[in-house]
C-alpha positions in Angstrom: -27.8 22.9 -43.3 -24.9 25.4 -43.2 -25.8 26.5 -39.7 -26.1 23.0 -38.5 -22.7 22.2 -39.9 -21.1 25.2 -38.2 -22.7 24.2 -34.9 -21.4 20.7 -35.3 -17.9 21.9 -36.1 -18.0 24.3 -33.1 -19.0 21.5 -30.9 -16.3 19.2 -32.1 -13.7 21.9 -31.8 -14.8 22.7 -28.2 -14.6 19.0 -27.3 -11.1 18.6 -28.9 -9.8 21.4 -26.7 -10.5 19.5 -23.5 -7.2 18.7 -21.8 -6.6 15.9 -19.3 -5.6 17.4 -15.9 -5.6 14.3 -13.8 -5.9 10.5 -13.9 -7.8 8.6 -11.2 -7.5 4.9 -10.4 -9.6 3.1 -7.8 -9.5 -0.4 -6.4 -12.1 -2.5 -4.5 -11.9 -6.2 -3.5 -15.3 -7.6 -2.9 -17.6 -10.7 -2.7 -21.2 -10.9 -3.8 -23.2 -10.6 -7.0 -22.4 -7.4 -8.9 -25.8 -7.6 -10.5 -27.5 -7.0 -7.2 -27.8 -3.7 -5.2 -24.9 -4.3 -2.8 -21.7 -6.2 -2.4 -19.3 -6.6 0.5 -15.6 -5.5 0.5 -12.9 -7.9 1.5 -10.7 -7.0 4.5 -6.9 -6.8 3.9 -4.1 -4.4 3.0 -3.5 -2.6 -0.2 -0.1 -1.4 -1.4 0.2 1.3 -4.1 3.1 1.6 -6.4 3.8 4.2 -9.2 6.5 3.3 -11.6 7.7 0.6 -9.1 8.0 3.2 -6.3 5.9 2.4 -3.2 3.6 5.3 -2.7 1.1 4.3 0.0 -0.3 1.5 2.1 -4.0 1.3 3.1 -6.1 -1.0 5.2 -9.3 -2.3 3.6 -12.1 -3.1 6.0 -15.1 -5.4 5.5 -18.2 -3.3 4.8 -21.4 -3.4 2.7 -21.2 -1.0 -0.3 -23.8 -0.1 -3.0 -23.6 -1.0 -6.7 -24.5 2.0 -8.8 -25.2 3.1 -12.4 -25.8 0.9 -15.4 -22.1 0.0 -15.6 -22.2 -1.5 -12.1 -19.7 0.8 -10.4 -18.9 0.3 -6.7 -17.3 2.7 -4.3 -13.5 2.6 -4.1 -11.6 1.0 -1.2 -8.5 2.7 -2.5 -8.6 5.9 -4.5 -5.5 7.3 -6.2 -5.7 10.6 -8.0 -2.3 10.7 -9.9 -2.1 14.5 -9.6 -1.7 14.2 -5.9 1.5 12.2 -6.3 3.3 15.4 -7.5 6.8 14.9 -9.0 6.5 11.1 -8.9 4.3 11.3 -12.0 6.3 11.7 -15.3 5.4 13.0 -18.6 4.7 10.1 -21.0 4.0 6.6 -19.8 3.4 5.8 -16.1 2.4 2.6 -14.5 0.3 2.5 -11.4 0.1 -0.9 -9.6 -2.0 -2.0 -6.7 -1.1 -5.1 -4.7 -3.8 -6.4 -2.3 -3.1 -9.0 0.4 -6.4 -10.2 1.9 -6.6 -11.1 5.6 -7.8 -14.6 4.6 -5.4 -15.8 2.0 -7.5 -18.8 1.2 -10.7 -17.0 0.5 -11.9 -16.3 -3.1 -13.1 -12.9 -4.1 -13.2 -10.4 -7.0 -10.8 -7.5 -7.6 -12.2 -4.4 -9.3 -9.9 -1.8 -10.8 -11.6 1.4 -12.2 -10.0 4.3 -13.9 -10.9 7.6 -15.6 -9.4 10.8 -16.9 -10.3 14.1 -15.4 -10.5 16.9 -18.0 -10.7 20.7 -17.7 -14.1 20.8 -19.3 -17.6 19.6 -18.3 -19.7 17.8 -20.8 -23.4 16.7 -20.6 -24.9 13.4 -21.9 -28.3 11.9 -21.1 -29.0 14.4 -18.4 -25.7 13.8 -16.6 -22.8 16.3 -16.5 -19.2 15.2 -15.9 -15.6 16.2 -16.5 -14.6 12.5 -16.6 -13.4 10.8 -19.7 -11.4 7.7 -20.8 -13.4 5.6 -18.3 -13.0 1.9 -17.9 -12.9 -1.0 -15.4 -11.4 -4.5 -15.0 -12.8 -7.1 -12.7 -11.1 -10.5 -12.1 -11.5 -13.5 -9.8 -8.8 -13.6 -7.1 -7.5 -15.7 -4.3 -4.6 -14.8 -2.1 -2.6 -11.8 -3.3 -4.0 -9.8 -6.2 -2.0 -7.6 -8.4 -3.6 -5.1 -10.8 -1.8 -2.5 -13.1 -2.9 0.4 -15.2 -0.7 2.4 -17.6 -1.6 6.1 -18.2 -0.1 9.1 -19.9 1.1 11.8 -17.5 0.9 14.7 -20.0 -0.4 16.9 -17.1 2.8 16.2 -15.0 5.5 18.8 -14.3 8.8 17.7 -15.8 11.5 17.7 -13.1 15.3 17.5 -13.7 15.6 14.1 -12.0 13.2 12.6 -14.4 16.0 12.7 -17.0 18.7 11.3 -14.7 20.2 7.9 -15.8 18.6 4.8 -14.4 20.2 3.3 -11.3 20.2 -0.5 -11.7 22.6 -1.4 -8.9 24.1 0.2 -5.7 27.6 0.0 -4.4 28.9 0.5 -0.9 29.6 4.2 -1.5 26.0 4.7 -2.8 24.6 3.1 0.3 26.8 5.3 2.6 25.7 8.5 0.8 22.1 7.5 1.0 22.4 6.7 4.7 24.0 10.1 5.2 21.1 11.7 3.3 18.6 10.1 5.6 20.7 11.1 8.7 21.0 14.8 7.5 17.3 15.1 7.0 16.6 13.8 10.5 19.1 16.2 12.0 17.4 19.2 10.2 14.7 19.1 12.9 16.5 21.3 15.4 16.8 25.0 16.2 17.1 27.3 14.2 15.4 25.0 11.6 17.0 26.8 8.7 17.9 23.4 7.1 14.4 22.2 7.5 12.8 25.3 6.1 15.1 24.9 3.1 13.7 21.4 2.6 10.1 22.7 2.9 10.8 25.5 0.4 11.2 22.8 -2.3 7.6 21.7 -1.7 5.4 24.3 -3.4 2.2 22.7 -1.9 3.5 23.8 1.6 2.9 27.4 2.6 6.3 28.0 4.2 5.6 31.6 5.1 2.5 30.6 7.1 4.4 27.7 8.8 7.1 30.2 9.9 4.5 32.6 11.1 2.8 30.0 13.2 6.1 28.7 14.6 4.6 25.2 14.9 8.0 23.5 14.3 9.7 25.5 17.0 6.9 24.9 19.4 6.8 21.2 18.6 10.5 20.9 19.4 10.1 22.8 22.6 7.2 20.5 23.6 9.6 17.5 23.2 8.8 16.3 19.7 11.9 14.6 18.1 12.8 12.9 14.8 15.0 9.9 15.6 18.1 9.3 13.4 17.7 5.9 11.7 20.6 3.5 12.3 22.4 2.8 9.0 22.4 -1.0 9.6 18.6 -0.9 9.8 18.2 0.6 6.3 17.4 -1.2 3.1 17.6 0.1 -0.5 15.6 -0.8 -3.6 16.1 0.2 -7.2 13.1 0.7 -9.4 14.3 0.5 -13.0 14.6 4.3 -13.2 16.6 7.0 -11.5 14.5 6.6 -8.3 15.9 4.6 -5.4 13.7 3.8 -2.4 15.3 4.0 1.1 13.4 2.4 4.0 13.9 0.7 7.3 13.8 -3.1 7.4 11.0 -2.8 9.9 8.6 0.1 10.5 8.7 3.7 9.3 12.0 5.3 8.3 11.5 8.0 10.9 9.5 6.5 13.8 9.1 9.6 15.9 6.8 9.3 18.9 3.5 10.8 17.9 2.3 10.8 21.5 4.7 13.7 22.1 2.3 15.8 20.0 -0.2 15.7 22.8 2.1 18.0 24.7 1.9 20.6 22.0 -0.8 23.1 23.0 -3.6 24.0 20.5 -5.2 21.9 17.9 -4.0 24.2 15.1 -0.4 23.8 16.3 -0.7 20.1 16.5 -2.2 19.9 13.0 0.4 22.2 11.5 3.4 20.3 13.1 1.9 16.9 12.3 1.2 17.8 8.6 4.7 19.4 8.1 6.6 16.6 9.8 4.6 13.9 8.0 5.3 15.5 4.6 9.0 15.9 5.4 9.6 12.6 7.2 7.6 10.0 5.2 7.7 6.2 5.9 10.4 6.0 3.2 12.5 8.3 1.1 12.9 8.3 -2.6 16.3 9.6 -3.8 17.9 10.0 -7.2 21.5 10.2 -8.3 22.6 13.2 -10.3 24.7 12.8 -13.4 27.7 14.1 -11.4 27.3 11.4 -8.7 25.4 13.3 -5.9 22.3 11.9 -4.3 19.2 14.1 -3.7 15.8 13.4 -2.1 13.0 13.7 -4.7 10.2 12.7 -2.3 
């Protein structure tokens, strides 16, 4: 009895030590009977928001997908691992929202949201090993635009200074001018000798700046004719989010609509991949900025 008790305590202690290192949310719009072996996804476009900040847009195509496991899981049309969102995830409560607009706004369908925690330990149950926990799903009948939300704790997030900046609830003309200048300065950083751009890249730990410098892909891309256009201030729009984050976008299209065809002039697949990856990370479809307590604006994504 004593040995069994010790073994149980050891097992409980081991399980209690498991830490959540990621949180995953997936979304699938579908038609069909979930009790059967397959359903069909609904075509349309999904928009992903984290704490009211737009994160990504993704097309969903019509395709046949399997229904698996006893809980009737289906493959995700949109998969969002929170860890990949970097500094946009805050410690404490976060809200991830997915808005789906079907191609046929009159058609009826079902919206499936699935979620799970990812822990730093693997556990086994009924012959299945997994590091997933806190699993769940929501399925609801939909027609037209569907909106699904899920709150999660970002205890695995890295706390950044701007997370504690005061919330910005309104923008004045001076704010808009400063934000437009921030957008312009970033575009103009893509020019020889690229010091300003490398400084921007150095703030992104996921980018290996030393390797990028060594390859010289930015310099070669510029020499091949790749350019980052400066957005016109009149074309910009600004959105507050209820926090320190403010989203800057163009009224139509990407914020930095550089000509991707110019990459074809850059010789070497590795060079094209390097330049494309770096420029996509540095010049996203929209910028997220935050206002410091002393009134300065800085890019946070």
